[in-house]
N, C-alpha and C positions, 0 to 999 in steps of 0.2 A: 504494500500500500504506500503510494507516494502522494496521497492527497493531503489537503490542509487538515482534514479531520484526523488522519493518522499521526501527523506531526504534533498536533495539539494534544491528542491522547497520550503520545509518548512523553511530552513535556509535563502534562498533568500528572502522569504516574510518577515522574521524578519528584514533583513537588510534594507528593504525599508519602513517598517511600523514604526512604532515606539510607729473671736473672737470679742468681743464687742468694739465698737469704740465710742469716744465722738464726739460731733458735730465739734470740732475744731482740733482733734488729728488724727494721723496716725493710721489706723486700724491695729490691730495685727491679724495675721492669726491664725486659729485653731492650736493647738499644733501639731507639726509634719508636717504641710502642706508644700508642695514644693512651696514656695512663689516666686520662680524665674523660674518656668516651662517654657522652651523654646517653642515657637510656630513656627512650620515649615510648609512647603508646598512641594509637590512633583508633578511635571508635566513635564516629560522629553520631551514630544512633543513640548511644548511651549519654553522651555529654550534651547533645544538641536537640534531639528529636523525640526522645521518649518521655519528656516532661521533667518538671523540677525535681521530683523525688528521685527518679532514675539518675539525673545529672548529679545531684548531691551525693548519692550513693557511690557513683562512679568516681568522682573526684576524691572522696574520702578513702576509697579502696586503693586508688592509684597512689595517693600519698603514702599509705601504709606499705605499699610495694616498693617504695623508693623511686618512683618515676620522677625524672628530671623535667621532662617537657611533654606536652600533648599537642599533636598535630590536629588542628580543627579547620574545617572548610568555611570560608566566607563565600557561600554560593550566590553568585550574582542574581540568578533567577529566583532564589528563595528570599532575597532581601529587597530587590527593586520592585516597583509597582507594575501591575498589569502585565505579567510575564507572557501572556498568550496573545497580546495585541500586536498588531503590525506597526503601530505608530506609538512613539513615546508620549505618555500622557501630557496634555497641555498644562503648562505652568510648573512642571516638575524640574527641579534644579539638581542634576545628578552629582555635581561636585560638593553639594552641601549635605553633610550627614544629618543635619537637623530637619531636612525636608520631610514633611509628614508622610510622603509616599514611601519612604524607607521603613522596613520592619527589622529592627536590630534586636528584638527581644530575646530570641534564643541565643544569639551570639553574645550579647551583653551578659546574660546569666552564666554562660559557660566560662567566659573570661573572669568574671567575678568569683566564681567558685574555684577556679584554678589559682587565682591570686590568694584566696583565703587559705588554700592548702599548700602554698609555697611551691607551686608548679608553674613553670614557664609556658605560656602559650606560644605555639608555632602556628602562625596564621597563614593559611593558604588561600589567597584571593583567586578565585577560579570561576570558570563558566560551568555549564552553559549560562548565557545570559537570557534575558527576555527575547522573544521573537523580534522585537523592534530594534535589537542591537545587531542583528545580522545585516551584512551589506546587501543582502537580497531578501528582505523580509517576506516578499511575496511567496517564497518557497515554504514558509511556515516551518522552517528548520532552524532552531536557535543555535545549532552547532555549526552552521555553515558560515564561514568567513566572518567571524565577529569583528565589529568595528574597533580598531585599536584606540581611537580617540575616546570613544564611549567607555571602553574598558579602563583607560587612563583616568577618566572622570570618576568611575566607581572606585578605583584604587585610591584616588585622592580622598574620597569620602571615608573609606575604610581607615586609611592612615591617620586622617584628621581625628576621627572618633576615638581611635585607640592609641594615639601618640602618648608615650610615657608608660603604657601598659603592655605593649607588644614591641619586642626588640628585633624579631626575626620573621621574615615573610617568605613564602613561596609564591610563585606566579604560575597559575594554571595547574591542572592536574593531568598527568599522563597524556600530553598532547600528541603522542605517537599512536593513540588509539582513537578510532572513529567515534567511540562512545563519548568522547570529550571534545574532539575538534575535527571538522570536516571542511573540505576534502583532504584526504591524506596524500593522494597522488592526482596528477593529470595524466590521462592515458590516451594515446593514439594507437589504435590497434593493440598490439601486445607490448608496446613500449610505454612504460609508466615512469614519470619523473616526479620527484618529491614536491609537494606543495605545503604540507603542514609545517615543516620547519621554518619556512619563510613567513607563514602566518604567525607562528608562535614568536618568532624573533621580533616582529613588530608589536605584538601584544606585550611581550616582556619589556621592550624598550619603553612603551607608553606607561606601563604600570610602575616599573622601577623608577622612572623619572618622576612620576607623581609621588611615589612613596618618599623618595629622597628629598624632594622639594619640601614636603611636610616635616620629615624627620631625617636630617642628614646623617644621623648616627645609626639608622636602621640597617640591618643586614638583609639583603635581598638575594635569594637563591634562585638559580636557573635550573631547568631540567625537569625534575619530577617524572622521569620516564619509566614506563613499564619495561620489563626486562627482556621481552621476546616479541617477535613479530612474524609476519608471513611473507611469502614471495610477493613481490610487487607486480601483481597481475590484474589488479582492479583498483578503482579509485579510492575505495575505503578499506583496503587491506590494512591491518595493523602494521605500522612501519617498524622495522627492526631498529633497536635503539642506537647502535653505532652508526648506521646509515643516517639516522635522524641527527646525531651529533655532528657528523661531517657536513651535512647540508645546512644545519643551523649556523655552523662556523664558516660556511662558504669555502669548503675544501672538497676536492674530488676524492674518489676512492683511493687514489695514489697519494693522498695527503699533500697535494700541491694546491695553491690558491685557485679557486674558481671565480672567474670574473664574468660569467655568462648569466643570462636570464635574470632572476631577481637579485643575484649577487652582484650584478653590474653596478647597482646604485645602493647596495646595502650599507648601512652605517655601523660603526663599531658598537659592541655590546659589552658592558661591564657587569660582573656579578660577584657577590660576596662568597659564593660557594656553589657546588653542584649537587643538586638533590637527585636521588635515584631510588628505585624500588627493586632490589635484587631478589625478588621472590624466586625460589628454585623450582617450583611446580614439580615436586617429586624427586628432584635430584638431591643427593647427599651434599652437604656443604663443601666437600672437596671435589665434586664432580664438575666437569666442564660441559656447558651447553655445546652440542655438536655444531650448531650454526654459528659461524665466526662473527656475525654481526649482532648476535644476542649476547647477553652477559647476565648470569645469575651470581649468587654469592660466591661460587667457586671460581668466578672469572673476574675478580677484582683487578688483577694485573692487566687483563685484556681491556677492561673499561678504562683504567688509568692510562694505558698506552694510547688508546684512541683519543682520549681527552687531551693528553699532552701533545700529541702530534697535531691535533686540530687547533689547539691553543697557539702552538708555535707558528703555524702557517696561516691561520684564519683570523677572523674578526671578533671572536668571543674571547674575552680576557678576564682573568681574576682581578679584583680591585687591589689585592695585596699579593705580592710574590708572583712567581712565574707559573705555578701549577695550582689547579683547583683542589681544595679540600673537598671531601665527600661527606654527604649527609644522607644516610639511608633512612628516608622518611616514611617508608613502609617496608615491613619484612615479616613474612609468616609462612607457615606450612598448614595447608588444609588437612583435616584428619578424616580417617575412616574408622569408626563411624563419625559423622553420618555420610560422608561423601565417598561412594565406592568407585568413582571414576578417577580422580586424581588425588584422593586423600591418602595419607600415610597413617600408620598406627599412632595412637596417642603416646605410646612409649617412645617411638622414634621422634615424634614431634618434640617432646621434652628434651631428648638427648641432642637432637640436631639443632634446636634453637640455642642451646648452651654452646655447642661446638661453633656455630656461626657467630655468636656473640664474641667468642674468643678470637676468631679470625678477624672480625672487625676491630676489636681492641688492639690486636697485634699490629695492624697497619696504621702508621702514624697519620695518614691522611684521612682516615675515617673518624669523623668527629661525633657521629650520632648513629645509633641503630634504634629503630622504632618498631615495636611489636604491633602488628596488625592482625588481629583486633583483640578485644577483651572477651566479648561474648559472641558466639556464632550468630550469623545472620539466619533468620528463619528460612525454611525451604520455600522456593518460589511458587510452586504449585502443589496441590494436594493430589498427587497421582503417583503411579509407579514409574512414570517416565523419568529418565535420567536428567531431563531438563530441570527438574526440581532442585538440582544441585548447582544451578547457574550462579547463585550467590556465593558468598565466602563463608567457609566454616573453618577458620584458622584461629578461633578464640582459645583462651585459657579455660573457658567455661562452655559447656553445651548451652543450647538456646534455652533449656529449662533450668539453667543455673547450676547443674551438677558440674563439679570440677574435673578437669582433665589432669593428667600427670604434670603438665606444664605449669599448672597453677601452684603446685608445691615447689617446683624447681625455679620458677622465675625470680623470687626474691633472693635466692642464693645460688646463682649459676656456678657450675664447676666443670672443668675440662682438664684432661691430662693429654698432653701432646708428646708422643714418643719421639725422641731425637736420636740422631746417629751416635754411635759410641756407647750404647748401653745406658743412656740417660733419658730423662723425661722432664718436661716442664709441667708443673702443677699450677693451675690458675683458677681463680675464683673471685667472687665479689659478694660482699654483704650489702644488701639493700634494706633500708636506706643507707646511704654512705656515711662516712665519718670514721675516725680512727677506732679500730677495735682489734681484738685478738681472736684468731682462729686456730683450731687444732687440726692438723692433717693426720689422718688415720688410715691404716691398712687392715683389711679383713684377715683375721687369723682364726681359722676354725669358725666357731660360732660367736666370736668376740672381735673387738676392734682394738688394735695396738696403736698407740700414739707415736707418730714419727717425729713431729716437731710442732712448736707453736710459732705463729707468724703474725706480725702486725700488718694491718692493712694500711693503705695510704688514705688520704683525706676523702677520697671518693669511694672508699670501700673495697678497692681492688688489692689483690695480693698475688704473688708468684713465688715459686720455689723450683729450682732445678736440682734434681736428685737422681741417684743411680736407679736404674730399673733393669733387674736381671732376669725376672721371670714374670709370667702373667699373674696379675693380682688385681684385687678390687680395692678401690680407695674412695674416701669421702672426706669432707671437712665438717667440723661442728663449730658453733659459736653460741655464746649466751645472749639471750634477749635481756633487755633491761628489766629487772625484777620490780614488781609492785612492792610498796612499803610492807615490811613484815613477811615477805615471801622470798624464797630463793629464786634466782634467775632461771628461766626455762632454757634448756639447751636445744638448739635447732641443728638438725643434720641435713646436709645436702643429699640429693639423690646420688647414689654411689655409681662409680664407673669402673668397668672391667677393662684392664689395659694389658696389651701384649707388647713386649719390646720390638722395636723396629729391626727387621732382618738386616 
């Protein structure tokens, strides 16, 4: 269906859906590790759309988990007036956040709750916008070629309203997916050339300029790309992320400057960092996506190489330094149950999230990793069709509130990395952060033997390099703050069985 009714129904559904350590000393991290990697979470349904009680419950729970930041969407079409109309409402002033046409209530409540719980909001200013913001509103497709100037006006209103309360912004969400931005390609016969990166570049320029005009100290991140795409054989195929990066930066596949087409007149782009969603979609954290223009969590080096070569030759540059830092603003594994198509077991989800978090922490350029999401999304349809799993089921909790294994592991992640030469790196974090003492233990029969006590850094991270001569199971424990008159409760991480590297 390509009629006005189909597009309006589609938008309406969006609007209602939603290093070695001593026994007594502080462990030093491996050279170059990002010792203060932020831990985030993203679950708009809970913080924005399920109502005040759900939002308050989420913010309180996230504080207890030690969450540093929460990614929330400022959805243009959810905030601006008359989203299904083809013309902007008469008398509406889009740059003015006080205009009565805007509805900030859900976003205001979310940011206030996060502030009250000492959690930093990471605000994603994103489309789709109202139909009247398309450069061809007669199509009744709000995803089609959004007007950059109008988007800049909206970004100005957002930044003005939240100046002093929000310090870091994202611009658009997953612009390499047709569900967020169209068209992705222009096709003549079987030859399709990128369009979405050029649309996104202008949207980013307009929004980042508007944000920095209001708040020169704000960080504005570019990217927010989905991790995999499709063959470019149709106009709205999902674009592979590394192809998107090259086109965004106006470089060719050979990483030489492209001065043709939209790149002939493209202006330079400055960004505070690069946002990315390295969802593995069933791959282990150390597995590579076989398509070289895709990049999951196991392809961080591939992603960084593409970014660096594009930055060196092209027009997208970091505001500080020569290389972009990375912000993983979504990351998760869907589970089976409930998703039998691409879900992994709940045990593997818990183990692999901890593994991936270690890999992110180990890379000095990764400044954030964000769990997506807290509670599974409901099934899309009540049928036996596999289409009912079209939503995301990557939460720590099932949709009915029952906890998965990840719910226990998340506040105290633990990973053991076998190293060459009969050694291993033991790594973990106590959340919330702050200096504390952990006890590293090895399973011996039916009991646990203490190997050493280690101090965390101020962010709760600790490491230790130790000999590893045989397969064994390990865990770490730490005490929670005790209530007056009661002994502290000891918390144990999920244990990990480790085999020395051959």
